[in-house]
N, C-alpha and C positions, 0 to 999 in steps of 0.2 A: 717709131711704130710700136704698138702694143705687142708684147710677147704672146706666143701661142699658148693657150691654156691646155695643159695635158692632164689626163686621168690615167692612172696605172691600175690595171685590174689584176688581182692576185688571188691565190687560193691557199698559199702555204707560208714557207719561211721568208720569202721575199729577198733572196740573195740577188736576183737580177734587179729588183727595185733598189736595193742598197747600192748596186753599181751605178745606177742612174743618179741616186741621191749624192753619192761621192763625186760623180762627174759634175753635177750641178754646183756643189760646194767648191770645186776646184776652178770654177769659171768656164767650164766647157759648154754648158747649156746656155748659150747666149740668146737663142731665139725662142726658147720655151720656158714655161713656168710650171712646176709640179703643183697642180691646184687641187688634186683629189686622188685618194687611194681607196679603191673599192675592193672588198673581199666578199666572197660567197661563203666564207666560214668565219664564225665569230672568234675562234681561238687562233687564227692565223698570226704567226709571229711577225709577218710583214706589216701588220697594223701597228705593232709596237715600234718597228723601224720608222714608219711614217710619223707617228706621234713624236718620237725623239727628234725628228727633223722638222717638226712644226707644220706638217702637211695635214690638212683636214682628211678625216677618214670616215668611211661608211661601210656598214655590213648589210648586204642584201642576201638573206638566206632563202633558199628555195622552199616553197610551201609544200611540204610532203603530204599534206592532206588532199592535194589535188592530183589528178592523173597527169601523166608526163607532159602531154601537149599543153594542157592548161597551166601546169606548173612553170613550164618554160616561157609561155606567153606572159604570165604574171611577172616573172623574174625580169624579163627584158623590158617590160613596160615600166617597172620600178627603176630599172637601171637607166633607161632613156630619160625618164623624168628627172632623176638625180643629176645626170650629165647636163641636161638643159638648164637646170636650176643653178648649176655651178659655172655656166658659161663655157663648158668644155668644147674644144675645137679638135682635139686629137686624142686617140685612145691607144695605150700601149698594153698589150697582153704580156704579162711577165709571170709565167708559171700559173696562168689562169686555166683551170681544168675543165672549163665548159666550152662546148662548141656553140658559137652564136648562130642564130638562124639567118637564112638568106635575106629575110625581110629586114632584120635588124642591121645586118652588114650593109645592105643597099642604101640605108640612110646615112652611112658613114664612108662612102666610097673614097678611097685614097686617104682616109683619115684614121685607119686602124692598122697598127703594125704588130707583128708577133715575132718572137725568137724561137727557133726550132733547133734542137740539138743534133742536127745531121746536115750533110750537104745535100739539100733538096736538088733533084727529085729522089734521092736515095732515102729509104727508111722514113717515110713520111706518110701523111694522110691519116684517116680515121683509125684509131687503135694504136698509133705510134705516139707515145708520150712518156716522159720520165725515163726511168731505167729501161723500159721496153725498147726504146730506140737503141740504146747502147748494147743491150743483149742481142738485138738483131744484127747489129754491125759486127759484133764479135762472132756470132754464130755463122755469119756469111763468110767471114775471114778477110774482110777488106783491111788494107794496110793504112788507109787514111780515112778519117771522118772529119767532123768539124761542126760548125753552126751556121745557120742562115737566118737573117732578118728579112722579112717579106711583108708586103701589104696583105691584108686579110680580105678575101672575097668569100663567095658562097661555098667554095670547095676547100675542105680542110687542107691547109698547107699549100694551097693552089694559087695564091696571089703572086704578083710580080716580085722578083727578088730585088732587094735593096743592097745588101751586103752579104758576103760569105767569107769564111776563113777556115782553112784546113788545119787539122790537128792530127798528129801522128798517133797511130795505135802501136803500143809497145808490147813486147813479149811479156806474158804474165799479167796483162791487164785484166781486171774484172770490170763488170758493168759499173761498179761504184768508183773505181779509180779512174776509169775512162770518163765517167760523168763529171768528176771533179776537174779533170784536166781540160775538158771541153769548156766547162764554165770559166775556168781561170784564163785560158789562152784565147778563147773565142767569144763566148756569150757576153761576158762582162766588159768586153771591149767593143764588140759590134753594136750591142743594143743601145748604149748611151750615145754612140756616134750617130746611129740611125735616128735617134730621138732629135738630135740637133739638126740633122739633115732635113728631115720631114717637117719639123717645126719651122725651119727657115723657109721651106717651100710654101707652107701655109701662110706664114707671116708676110711673105713677099707676093702672096696671091698667085703663085705659079701652079698650084693645084687646087 
């Protein structure tokens, strides 16, 4: 069977992308092929990571001359066109800082996954991203946090959960130290594993 063609969407440094690349190089990604990396920012270091791994890249920047609704519509139309041209069957959001519209997501039902740096349903939804998630966990005083990989639907962080992993919060943690530990102990393990799991479901035509 042909492997599932995967696009990874990024906005920044691409550490989660690198985890998937390393997983693929080690032979873990048996059912999927990293076929495209798309960034909404031209200077994102994740593009360099992709190029070093010989993965095709594309930058789709938002047209700031348009008002917000038209800007989003144009961005998603260009993204959809690029994904179709590359024969993409699955999308991975890896530090992608845009919320995709319900219309876009509906075209990719059970084909988009995202990693979120908390144990959903805690500290998730619109406005919870990056360090803000870890700041909220520390402010609340929880003793355990973690990461979640989930399918993407029209509700931010609202899709079905695929994998979760708990990470201990330690005395003296800052948002930065906690963010790093969650990445190392959870995100970088869960996301590559979920890529293989979902790519296999698609390849076997089970979703």
